C-alpha positions as CSV (number, residue, x, y, z in Angstrom):
1,M,18.7,11.9,17.7
2,T,17.2,11.5,14.3
3,T,15.8,14.5,12.5
4,P,12.9,14.7,10.0
5,A,13.9,14.0,6.4
6,L,12.2,13.1,3.2
7,L,12.3,9.3,2.9
8,P,12.4,8.0,-0.7
9,L,8.8,6.8,-0.4
10,S,6.8,5.8,-3.4
11,G,4.1,7.1,-5.7
12,R,3.6,10.5,-4.2
13,R,6.2,10.5,-1.3
14,I,5.7,11.7,2.2
15,P,8.3,13.0,4.7
16,A,9.2,10.7,7.5
17,L,11.8,10.2,10.1
18,N,15.1,9.0,8.8
19,V,15.2,6.0,11.0
20,G,17.5,3.0,10.8
21,T,16.5,0.0,8.7
22,A,17.9,-2.8,10.9
23,S,15.5,-5.8,11.2
24,F,14.9,-7.6,14.4
25,P,15.3,-11.4,14.9
26,H,12.2,-13.5,15.3
27,H,13.6,-15.1,18.5
28,R,14.9,-13.0,21.4
29,A,18.4,-14.0,22.7
30,T,17.3,-13.8,26.3
31,L,15.5,-17.2,26.3
32,R,16.6,-20.2,24.4
33,L,14.0,-22.4,22.8
34,S,14.2,-25.3,25.2
35,E,13.8,-22.9,28.2
36,K,10.7,-21.4,26.6
37,F,9.3,-24.8,26.1
38,I,9.8,-25.8,29.8
39,L,8.2,-22.6,30.9
40,L,5.3,-23.2,28.6
41,L,4.7,-26.7,30.0
42,I,4.9,-25.5,33.6
43,L,2.4,-22.7,32.9
44,S,0.1,-25.3,31.1
45,A,0.1,-27.6,34.1
46,F,-0.6,-24.7,36.5
47,I,-3.6,-23.6,34.5
48,T,-4.9,-27.1,34.3
49,L,-4.6,-27.4,38.1
50,C,-6.4,-24.1,38.7
51,F,-9.2,-25.1,36.3
52,G,-9.5,-28.5,38.0
53,A,-9.7,-26.9,41.5
54,F,-12.9,-25.2,40.5
55,F,-14.7,-28.5,40.4
56,F,-13.5,-29.4,43.9
57,L,-15.3,-26.5,45.4
58,P,-18.3,-27.3,47.6
59,D,-21.5,-28.1,45.7
60,S,-23.4,-24.9,44.8
61,S,-25.9,-23.8,42.2
62,K,-23.2,-21.8,40.5
63,H,-21.4,-24.8,39.0
64,K,-24.5,-26.6,38.0
65,R,-24.5,-24.4,34.9
66,F,-21.5,-26.3,33.7
67,D,-23.2,-29.6,34.6
68,L,-25.8,-29.7,31.9
69,G,-25.7,-33.0,30.0
70,L,-27.4,-33.6,26.8
71,E,-30.8,-34.0,28.5
72,D,-30.3,-30.8,30.6
73,V,-31.5,-28.3,27.9
74,L,-33.2,-25.0,28.2
75,I,-36.9,-25.1,27.1
76,P,-39.5,-22.4,27.2
77,H,-41.9,-22.5,30.2
78,V,-45.2,-22.9,28.5
79,D,-48.6,-23.1,30.3
80,T,-50.6,-25.8,28.4
81,S,-53.7,-24.8,30.3
82,N,-53.5,-21.3,28.8
83,G,-53.4,-22.1,25.2
84,G,-49.7,-22.9,25.1
85,K,-48.6,-19.3,25.8
86,N,-45.0,-18.7,26.8
87,L,-45.1,-17.4,30.4
88,G,-41.5,-16.1,30.2
89,G,-38.4,-17.6,31.5
90,Y,-37.0,-21.1,30.9
91,L,-37.2,-24.5,32.7
92,I,-34.2,-26.9,32.9
93,H,-35.4,-30.3,31.8
94,G,-34.4,-32.9,34.4
95,Q,-34.3,-30.5,37.3
96,G,-36.4,-32.8,39.5
97,H,-34.1,-35.9,38.9
98,D,-32.1,-37.4,41.7
99,E,-29.0,-35.4,42.8
100,H,-27.2,-38.7,42.6
101,R,-26.6,-38.1,38.9
102,H,-24.9,-34.8,39.6
103,R,-22.5,-36.3,42.1
104,E,-21.6,-39.0,39.5
105,E,-21.0,-36.3,36.9
106,E,-18.7,-34.4,39.3
107,E,-16.8,-37.5,40.1
108,R,-16.3,-38.2,36.4
109,L,-15.0,-34.7,35.8
110,R,-12.6,-34.9,38.7
111,N,-11.2,-38.2,37.4
112,K,-10.8,-36.8,33.9
113,I,-9.0,-33.7,35.1
114,Q,-6.7,-35.7,37.2
115,A,-6.0,-38.1,34.3
116,D,-5.3,-35.1,32.0
117,H,-3.0,-33.6,34.5
118,E,-1.0,-36.8,35.0
119,K,-0.8,-37.2,31.2
120,A,0.5,-33.6,30.8
121,L,3.2,-34.3,33.5
122,E,4.3,-37.5,31.8
123,E,4.5,-35.7,28.4
124,A,6.6,-33.0,30.0
125,K,9.0,-35.5,31.5
126,E,9.4,-37.2,28.1
127,K,10.0,-33.8,26.4
128,L,12.7,-33.0,29.0
129,K,14.5,-36.2,28.0
130,K,14.9,-35.1,24.4
131,S,17.7,-32.9,23.1
132,R,17.3,-29.3,22.1
133,D,17.5,-30.2,18.4
134,E,14.8,-32.8,18.7
135,I,12.5,-30.3,20.4
136,Q,13.2,-27.7,17.7
137,A,12.4,-30.2,15.0
138,E,9.1,-31.1,16.6
139,I,8.2,-27.4,17.0
140,Q,9.1,-26.8,13.3
141,T,6.9,-29.7,12.2
142,E,3.9,-28.3,14.1
143,K,4.6,-24.8,12.6
144,N,4.7,-26.3,9.1
145,K,1.4,-28.1,9.7
146,V,-0.2,-24.8,10.9
147,A,1.3,-22.9,7.9
148,Q,-0.1,-25.5,5.5
149,E,-3.5,-25.3,7.0
150,M,-3.4,-21.5,6.8
151,K,-2.2,-21.7,3.2
152,K,-5.1,-24.0,2.2
153,K,-7.5,-21.5,3.8
154,D,-5.9,-18.5,2.0
155,D,-5.7,-20.2,-1.3
156,K,-9.4,-20.8,-1.6
157,P,-10.6,-19.9,-5.2
158,L,-12.1,-16.5,-5.7
159,P,-15.3,-16.2,-7.6
160,P,-14.9,-15.9,-11.3
161,V,-15.6,-12.5,-12.7
162,P,-15.5,-11.3,-16.3
163,L,-12.2,-9.5,-17.2
164,P,-12.7,-6.0,-18.5
165,N,-11.9,-5.4,-22.2
166,L,-8.1,-5.4,-22.2
167,I,-6.7,-3.5,-25.1
168,G,-3.0,-2.6,-25.8
169,I,-1.2,-4.8,-23.3
170,N,1.8,-5.3,-25.6
171,G,3.2,-3.8,-28.8
172,G,3.6,-0.1,-29.3
173,E,6.7,-0.6,-31.5
174,P,7.5,2.7,-33.2
175,V,8.1,2.8,-36.9
176,D,10.8,5.5,-36.7
177,L,14.2,3.8,-36.3
178,D,15.6,6.5,-34.1
179,I,12.7,6.3,-31.7
180,R,12.9,2.5,-31.7
181,E,16.6,2.6,-30.8
182,K,15.8,5.0,-27.9
183,R,13.1,2.7,-26.7
184,N,15.5,-0.3,-26.8
185,K,18.0,1.6,-24.8
186,I,15.5,2.2,-22.0
187,K,14.7,-1.6,-22.1
188,E,18.4,-2.3,-21.7
189,M,18.5,0.0,-18.6
190,M,15.6,-2.0,-17.2
191,K,17.4,-5.2,-17.8
192,H,20.5,-3.8,-16.1
193,A,18.5,-2.7,-13.0
194,W,16.6,-6.0,-12.8
195,D,19.6,-8.4,-13.4
196,N,21.6,-6.7,-10.7
197,Y,18.7,-6.8,-8.3
198,R,18.3,-10.5,-9.2
199,Q,22.0,-11.2,-8.5
200,Y,22.6,-9.1,-5.4
201,G,19.2,-8.3,-3.7
202,W,16.8,-11.1,-4.7
203,G,13.9,-11.2,-2.2
204,H,14.9,-8.1,-0.5
205,N,12.8,-5.0,-0.9
206,E,15.4,-3.0,-2.8
207,L,19.0,-3.0,-3.8
208,K,22.1,-1.2,-2.7
209,P,23.9,-1.3,-6.1
210,I,27.3,-0.2,-4.8
211,A,27.5,-2.3,-1.7
212,R,25.8,-5.0,-3.8
213,K,23.4,-6.2,-1.2
214,G,19.7,-5.9,-0.3
215,H,18.2,-2.8,1.2
216,S,15.0,-1.8,2.9
217,T,13.3,1.1,4.7
218,N,10.9,1.4,7.6
219,I,7.9,1.6,5.2
220,F,8.3,-2.1,4.7
221,G,8.9,-3.0,8.3
222,N,11.5,-5.6,9.1
223,S,10.5,-8.1,6.5
224,Q,11.8,-9.1,3.1
225,M,8.7,-8.8,0.9
226,G,10.4,-8.5,-2.5
227,A,9.1,-5.0,-3.2
228,T,11.2,-4.5,-6.3
229,I,9.9,-7.8,-7.7
230,V,6.2,-6.8,-7.3
231,D,6.8,-3.3,-8.4
232,A,8.7,-4.2,-11.6
233,L,6.4,-7.0,-12.9
234,D,4.2,-4.9,-15.2
235,T,7.1,-3.0,-16.6
236,L,8.8,-6.3,-17.4
237,Y,5.6,-7.5,-19.1
238,I,5.0,-4.5,-21.3
239,M,8.7,-4.5,-22.3
240,G,8.4,-8.1,-23.4
241,L,10.9,-9.3,-20.8
242,H,8.9,-12.5,-20.2
243,D,11.6,-14.7,-18.8
244,E,12.3,-12.1,-16.1
245,F,8.5,-11.8,-15.5
246,R,8.2,-15.5,-14.9
247,E,11.2,-15.4,-12.5
248,G,9.3,-12.8,-10.5
249,Q,6.0,-14.7,-10.7
250,E,7.7,-17.9,-9.3
251,W,9.2,-16.0,-6.4
252,I,5.8,-14.4,-5.5
253,D,4.1,-17.8,-5.7
254,K,6.6,-19.5,-3.5
255,N,7.9,-16.8,-1.1
256,L,5.6,-13.8,-0.8
257,D,4.2,-14.2,2.7
258,F,1.9,-11.6,4.4
259,G,1.7,-13.4,7.7
260,V,4.9,-11.8,9.0
261,N,5.2,-9.9,12.2
262,S,6.0,-6.7,10.5
263,E,4.7,-3.1,10.7
264,V,4.2,-1.6,7.2
265,S,2.9,1.6,5.6
266,V,-0.7,1.0,4.5
267,F,-0.2,3.6,1.6
268,E,3.0,2.2,0.3
269,V,2.0,-1.4,0.5
270,N,-1.3,-0.5,-1.2
271,I,0.2,1.4,-4.2
272,R,3.3,-0.8,-4.7
273,F,2.0,-4.3,-3.7
274,I,-1.7,-4.4,-4.3
275,G,-1.4,-2.1,-7.3
276,G,1.5,-4.1,-8.7
277,L,-0.2,-7.5,-8.2
278,L,-3.5,-6.3,-9.7
279,A,-1.7,-4.9,-12.7
280,A,0.3,-8.1,-13.2
281,Y,-2.9,-10.1,-13.0
282,Y,-4.8,-8.0,-15.6
283,L,-1.8,-8.0,-18.0
284,S,-0.9,-11.7,-17.7
285,G,-4.2,-13.4,-16.4
286,Q,-2.2,-15.4,-13.8
287,E,-4.5,-16.1,-10.9
288,V,-1.7,-16.1,-8.3
289,F,-1.4,-12.3,-8.5
290,K,-5.1,-11.8,-7.8
291,I,-5.0,-14.3,-4.9
292,K,-2.0,-12.6,-3.3
293,A,-3.5,-9.1,-3.8
294,V,-6.7,-10.2,-2.0
295,Q,-4.7,-11.9,0.8
296,L,-2.7,-8.7,1.4
297,A,-5.8,-6.5,1.3
298,G,-7.3,-8.5,4.1
299,K,-4.2,-7.8,6.2
300,L,-4.7,-4.0,5.6
301,L,-8.3,-3.9,6.7
302,P,-7.6,-3.7,10.4
303,A,-6.0,-0.3,9.8
304,F,-9.5,1.1,9.3
305,N,-10.6,0.2,12.8
306,T,-10.5,3.8,14.1
307,P,-13.3,5.9,15.6
308,T,-13.7,7.7,12.3
309,G,-12.9,5.0,9.8
310,I,-9.9,7.0,8.6
311,P,-7.1,4.4,8.5
312,W,-3.9,4.4,10.5
313,A,-0.7,5.1,8.5
314,M,0.9,1.9,9.7
315,V,-0.4,-1.6,10.5
316,N,1.2,-4.8,11.8
317,L,0.5,-7.5,9.2
318,K,0.3,-10.2,11.8
319,S,-1.5,-8.5,14.8
320,G,-3.5,-5.9,12.9
321,V,-2.5,-3.2,15.4
322,G,-2.3,0.2,13.7
323,R,-0.7,3.6,14.5
324,N,0.3,6.9,12.9
325,W,3.6,8.5,12.2
326,G,4.8,10.3,15.4
327,W,5.8,13.4,13.4
328,A,2.4,13.8,11.7
329,S,0.7,16.7,13.4
330,A,-0.2,15.2,16.8
331,G,-0.8,11.7,15.5
332,S,-2.9,12.6,12.4
333,S,-3.4,10.6,9.3
334,I,-2.1,12.0,6.1
335,L,-4.3,13.1,3.2
336,A,-2.2,11.6,0.5
337,E,-2.1,8.3,2.3
338,F,-5.8,7.7,3.3
339,G,-6.8,9.4,0.0
340,T,-4.8,7.1,-2.2
341,L,-6.6,3.8,-1.8
342,H,-9.7,4.2,-4.0
343,M,-8.4,2.7,-7.3
344,E,-7.0,-0.4,-5.8
345,F,-9.9,-1.0,-3.4
346,V,-12.6,-0.6,-6.1
347,H,-10.8,-3.2,-8.2
348,L,-10.6,-5.5,-5.2
349,S,-14.3,-5.4,-4.7
350,Y,-14.8,-5.9,-8.5
351,L,-12.6,-9.0,-8.5
352,T,-14.0,-10.6,-5.3
353,G,-17.6,-9.5,-5.3
354,D,-17.0,-8.3,-1.7
355,P,-18.1,-4.7,-1.2
356,V,-16.1,-4.2,2.0
357,Y,-13.1,-2.6,0.2
358,Y,-15.3,-0.3,-1.8
359,N,-17.3,0.7,1.3
360,K,-14.1,1.6,3.2
361,V,-13.0,4.1,0.6
362,M,-16.4,5.5,0.0
363,H,-16.8,6.1,3.8
364,I,-13.6,8.2,3.6
365,R,-15.0,10.2,0.8
366,K,-18.3,10.8,2.5
367,L,-16.5,12.0,5.7
368,L,-14.4,14.5,3.7
369,Q,-17.4,15.8,1.9
370,K,-19.0,16.8,5.2
371,M,-16.0,18.7,6.5
372,D,-15.3,22.4,6.2
373,R,-12.3,23.2,4.0
374,P,-10.3,26.4,4.7
375,N,-10.3,28.5,1.5
376,G,-11.7,25.4,-0.3
377,L,-8.4,23.6,0.3
378,Y,-7.9,20.2,1.9
379,P,-5.3,20.3,4.8
380,N,-2.8,17.5,4.8
381,Y,-3.5,16.2,8.2
382,L,-6.7,14.7,9.7
383,N,-7.0,13.2,13.2
384,P,-8.5,9.7,12.9
385,R,-9.8,9.8,16.5
386,T,-11.6,13.1,16.4
387,G,-12.3,13.6,12.7
388,R,-10.8,17.1,12.8
389,W,-8.2,18.7,10.7
390,G,-4.7,18.9,12.1
391,Q,-2.2,21.6,11.1
392,H,-3.5,23.8,8.3
393,H,-0.9,22.9,5.7
394,T,-2.0,22.3,2.1
395,S,0.3,20.9,-0.6
396,V,0.0,19.4,-4.1
397,G,3.4,17.9,-3.4
398,G,4.3,15.5,-0.6
399,L,1.5,14.8,1.9
400,G,-1.3,15.9,-0.4
401,D,-0.5,15.1,-4.0
402,S,-2.0,11.7,-4.9
403,F,-5.3,12.5,-3.1
404,Y,-6.2,14.9,-6.0
405,E,-4.8,12.5,-8.5
406,Y,-7.1,9.7,-7.3
407,L,-10.2,11.9,-7.4
408,L,-9.7,12.4,-11.1
409,K,-8.7,8.8,-11.7
410,A,-11.7,7.5,-9.8
411,W,-13.8,9.3,-12.4
412,L,-11.8,8.0,-15.3
413,M,-11.6,4.4,-14.0
414,S,-15.4,4.4,-13.6
415,D,-15.8,5.1,-17.3
416,K,-16.6,8.7,-16.3
417,R,-19.7,7.6,-14.3
418,D,-18.4,8.6,-10.8
419,T,-19.4,12.2,-11.2
420,E,-19.1,12.7,-7.5
421,A,-15.3,12.2,-7.7
422,R,-15.1,14.5,-10.7
423,K,-16.9,17.3,-8.8
424,M,-14.6,16.9,-5.9
425,Y,-11.6,17.1,-8.2
426,D,-12.9,20.2,-10.0
427,D,-13.7,22.0,-6.8
428,A,-10.2,21.2,-5.4
429,I,-8.4,22.3,-8.6
430,E,-10.2,25.6,-8.6
431,A,-9.1,26.3,-5.0
432,I,-5.6,25.2,-5.8
433,E,-5.4,27.5,-8.8
434,K,-6.7,30.4,-6.8
435,H,-4.5,30.1,-3.8
436,L,-1.4,28.0,-4.7
437,I,-0.5,28.6,-8.4
438,R,1.5,31.6,-9.2
439,K,3.9,33.0,-11.8
440,S,7.5,33.9,-10.9
441,N,9.2,37.1,-11.9
442,G,10.8,35.2,-14.7
443,G,7.5,33.9,-16.0
444,L,7.7,30.4,-14.6
445,T,4.4,28.9,-13.4
446,F,4.8,27.1,-10.1
447,I,2.6,25.5,-7.4
448,G,3.5,26.6,-3.9
449,E,2.4,25.3,-0.5
450,W,-0.1,26.9,1.9
451,K,1.3,27.0,5.4
452,N,-0.4,28.8,8.4
453,G,-2.1,31.4,6.3
454,H,0.6,32.3,3.8
455,L,2.0,30.8,0.5
456,E,5.5,29.3,0.6
457,R,7.1,29.9,-2.8
458,K,8.7,26.5,-3.1
459,M,7.9,23.5,-5.3
460,G,8.9,19.9,-4.9
461,H,9.9,17.4,-7.5
462,L,6.9,15.4,-6.3
463,T,4.6,18.3,-7.3
464,C,5.8,18.0,-10.9
465,F,3.3,15.1,-11.5
466,A,0.6,17.8,-11.5
467,G,1.4,18.9,-15.1
468,G,0.3,15.5,-16.3
469,M,-2.7,15.5,-14.0
470,F,-3.9,18.8,-15.4
471,A,-3.6,17.5,-18.9
472,L,-5.3,14.2,-18.1
473,G,-8.2,16.0,-16.5
474,A,-8.6,18.7,-19.2
475,D,-11.2,16.8,-21.1
476,G,-14.4,17.0,-19.1
477,S,-13.4,20.1,-17.1
478,R,-16.0,22.8,-16.2
479,D,-16.9,25.7,-18.4
480,D,-15.2,24.4,-21.5
481,K,-11.8,25.0,-19.8
482,A,-10.1,22.0,-21.4
483,G,-7.7,24.2,-23.3
484,H,-6.8,26.2,-20.2
485,Y,-5.9,23.1,-18.2
486,L,-3.9,21.6,-21.0
487,Q,-1.9,24.9,-21.2
488,L,-1.5,24.8,-17.4
489,G,-0.1,21.3,-17.7
490,A,2.4,22.5,-20.3
491,E,3.5,25.4,-18.1
492,I,4.1,23.1,-15.2
493,A,6.1,20.7,-17.5
494,H,8.2,23.7,-18.6
495,T,8.9,24.8,-15.1
496,C,10.0,21.3,-14.0
497,H,12.2,21.0,-17.1
498,E,13.9,24.2,-16.1
499,S,14.6,22.7,-12.6
500,Y,16.5,20.0,-14.4
501,D,18.2,22.2,-17.0
502,R,19.6,24.6,-14.3
503,T,21.6,21.9,-12.6
504,T,25.1,20.6,-13.4
505,L,23.9,17.0,-13.9
506,K,20.7,17.9,-15.8
507,L,18.7,16.1,-13.1
508,G,16.1,17.8,-11.0
509,P,16.6,18.5,-7.3
510,E,14.1,17.4,-4.6
511,A,12.7,20.9,-4.1
512,F,13.3,24.3,-5.7
513,K,12.5,27.9,-4.8
514,F,11.1,31.0,-6.4
515,D,12.4,33.7,-4.1
516,G,13.9,37.0,-5.3
517,G,16.4,36.2,-8.0
518,V,16.4,32.5,-7.3
519,E,14.0,30.5,-9.6
520,A,13.7,26.8,-10.1
521,V,16.9,26.2,-8.1
522,A,17.4,24.3,-4.8
523,V,18.8,26.5,-2.0
524,R,19.2,24.2,0.9
525,Q,21.8,21.4,0.8
526,N,19.3,18.7,1.9
527,E,17.1,19.5,-1.1
528,K,19.7,19.1,-3.8
529,Y,19.5,15.3,-4.2
530,Y,17.9,13.2,-6.9
531,I,16.7,9.7,-6.0
532,L,15.6,8.4,-9.4
533,R,12.2,10.0,-9.1
534,P,9.7,9.7,-11.9
535,E,7.3,12.7,-11.6
536,V,8.9,15.0,-14.2
537,I,9.1,12.2,-16.8
538,E,5.5,11.2,-16.0
539,T,4.4,14.7,-16.9
540,Y,6.4,14.6,-20.1
541,W,4.6,11.3,-21.1
542,Y,1.1,12.6,-20.5
543,M,1.9,15.9,-22.3
544,W,3.3,13.8,-25.2
545,R,0.1,11.7,-25.4
546,F,-2.2,14.7,-25.5
547,T,-0.1,17.0,-27.7
548,H,2.5,15.0,-29.6
549,D,4.8,17.9,-29.3
550,P,8.3,16.5,-30.0
551,K,9.9,18.6,-27.2
552,Y,8.5,16.2,-24.6
553,R,10.4,13.3,-26.2
554,Q,13.5,15.4,-26.4
555,W,13.2,16.4,-22.7
556,G,12.6,12.8,-21.7
557,W,15.7,11.7,-23.7
558,E,17.9,14.3,-22.0
559,A,16.7,13.0,-18.6
560,M,17.3,9.4,-19.6
561,Q,20.9,10.2,-20.8
562,A,21.6,12.0,-17.5
563,I,20.3,9.1,-15.5
564,D,22.4,6.7,-17.5
565,K,25.5,8.8,-17.2
566,Y,25.4,9.9,-13.6
567,C,23.2,7.3,-11.8
568,R,24.3,4.1,-13.5
569,V,26.9,2.0,-11.7
570,S,28.1,-1.6,-12.3
571,G,25.7,-3.0,-9.8
572,G,22.5,-1.1,-10.9
573,F,21.3,2.5,-10.6
574,S,21.8,4.8,-7.6
575,G,20.5,8.2,-6.6
576,V,22.9,11.1,-6.2
577,K,23.2,13.5,-3.3
578,D,23.9,16.8,-5.2
579,V,22.7,17.5,-8.7
580,Y,24.8,20.8,-8.7
581,S,28.1,19.0,-8.2
582,S,30.1,17.7,-11.1
583,S,31.3,14.7,-9.1
584,P,28.4,13.9,-6.7
585,A,28.3,11.2,-4.1
586,Y,25.9,8.3,-4.5
587,D,23.2,7.4,-2.0
588,D,23.6,3.7,-2.9
589,V,19.9,2.9,-3.2
590,Q,18.1,1.5,-6.3
591,Q,14.5,2.5,-5.5
592,S,11.8,0.0,-6.5
593,F,9.8,2.9,-8.0
594,F,12.7,3.4,-10.5
595,L,11.7,0.1,-12.2
596,A,7.9,0.6,-11.6
597,E,7.6,4.2,-12.7
598,T,10.7,6.0,-14.1
599,L,11.7,3.4,-16.6
600,K,8.1,2.6,-17.5
601,Y,7.2,6.2,-18.3
602,L,10.3,6.6,-20.3
603,Y,9.5,3.4,-22.3
604,L,5.9,4.6,-22.9
605,L,7.2,8.0,-24.0
606,F,9.1,6.3,-26.8
607,S,6.2,3.9,-27.7
608,N,3.2,4.3,-29.9
609,D,0.0,5.4,-28.2
610,D,-1.6,1.9,-28.8
611,L,0.4,0.5,-25.9
612,L,-1.8,1.0,-22.8
613,P,-4.1,3.6,-24.4
614,L,-5.5,6.1,-21.9
615,D,-9.1,5.4,-22.9
616,N,-8.8,1.9,-21.5
617,W,-6.2,2.1,-18.8
618,V,-5.7,4.3,-15.7
619,F,-2.3,4.3,-13.9
620,N,-2.2,4.3,-10.2
621,T,0.2,6.6,-8.4
622,E,3.0,3.9,-8.7
623,A,2.4,3.7,-12.5
624,H,0.6,0.4,-12.3
625,P,-2.0,0.2,-15.0
626,L,-5.5,-0.8,-14.0
627,P,-8.3,-1.2,-16.6
628,V,-11.3,1.1,-16.9
629,L,-14.3,-0.7,-15.3
630,H,-17.7,-0.8,-17.0
631,L,-19.8,-1.3,-13.9
632,A,-23.2,-2.3,-15.2
633,N,-23.0,-5.9,-13.9
634,T,-21.0,-5.4,-10.7
635,T,-21.8,-4.8,-7.0
636,L,-20.6,-1.2,-7.5
637,S,-23.1,0.0,-10.1
638,G,-25.9,0.7,-7.7
639,H,-24.0,3.3,-5.7
640,P,-25.3,6.9,-6.0
641,A,-21.8,8.1,-7.0
642,Y,-22.2,6.2,-10.3
643,Q,-25.7,7.4,-11.1
């Protein structure tokens, strides 16, 4: 039996079952293709016979409804002697004609059905004379025709919209030679990760760098969607790796298909794929990325078909059937999942002119605003059927984290006009500071988790993003508390650096405790791993941008050296299972978010501030930069949230 574990999910991660990753074949072995075809022909003939038998029943008024020819139309019953008023009901024109016409029509239909039936039988006989390969070829030809028709429909041009003012999409070259060399080293690491994925895992979602083959997890279903390609595009672009960028673009144009029978995570696909495609579009201007993002978004919309409008966690891209994770508090949806759609969906409405995406995420916001919040905190679980909170567990780490991040970033992305989002963020942060943030005996500021009425004094690696969030949200905070929140961000950054510094490898564990004499150290064996996560480096970068304190570059360089020393293998980069061991085992996974986030934040940390300036760009939770929108001339500007 599998047991719950933390899967290496993206952006802000969530715990899930450590299920297997085997994919299932498209054709079941129990029936060969030719046998299926014969059964299909027999079933077709049977249905035709049943339909035809209906017309051989004795004459009755019931089947005259199907007898109406062109002249048998419904017309209003009007009394011409009463000023042409409609007396109600309808007359059938031609009702008084000779019944002979009806019998002729019945005879014609019988003959047609019999002829169609005989034709179907003849075609079946001809098919049975053909070989299995010939039948397969014919079926493939028909499938290709249908696929081409669907592609023509999907590739219809989107309405032209003015691009936002795009500033700082390249450059950032530092003047200082030492800083420039460090930046070039990070670029070399990106090239090593990409080249090995290109050689050993191309088209697969991720790479197993030691086994040198493709890898995937249940968040991507059983399909090869090239997650690493989509996730890495904007990093390649800003690093000036344009040949590699074009390789990725070509694969996406020719191979990225969302019509697969595969169940995927709505959250993960949104932040990695839609976020990655939108960022690639804004940076490069290539229409293919916008078109693919809109196609995929249409596949996610059925997930919102719930009684409350709170989306399912998973959706089948082909059937549109959704469901939630079995482990998530009696089938609840997860705050960090349904609360981490706003940035991408607002941009989708901006680019398409279709408000459906914007309306979906605003509906979620309105529902949350109406709900009671225990101690002002948002629980991590919400039942999409009943609209009620599940288990009262609140976290700024996994399950909750990026919900708070997206409240702040919704305000920033709206050019600070979405004051509704800013108020929700400020209210939430005040409750978090009151109930979850504490100082350890050793003076380390940490963010715990609220579980069943008490505070658990444990902090996850995922929670370390919050240092950067507090710094990013300092400007514009209530009661002139900008300095307070910038200081709080610095304290969180210091605590997370300590979690790295107190390990053998100088890489941070998945979670660390603050109990008794144990501070910023993992206690349980299953919390000692490092899977190339970005959150600590993300906070270093934000703190560097807002303070230019050189210690953040120093801390980032230490982390980079540790990754290069202990996670680099000849086939790419791998996570390690124990950061307290001098010779740790590898987990043999090169996560797509390593290229999307970890290496991007490191590169930006050693770049000048004019590369993707924060006044013009807002990063989604997968580090995909989206431009600030000035909404005066869009469909979004009339919403009360922007007034």
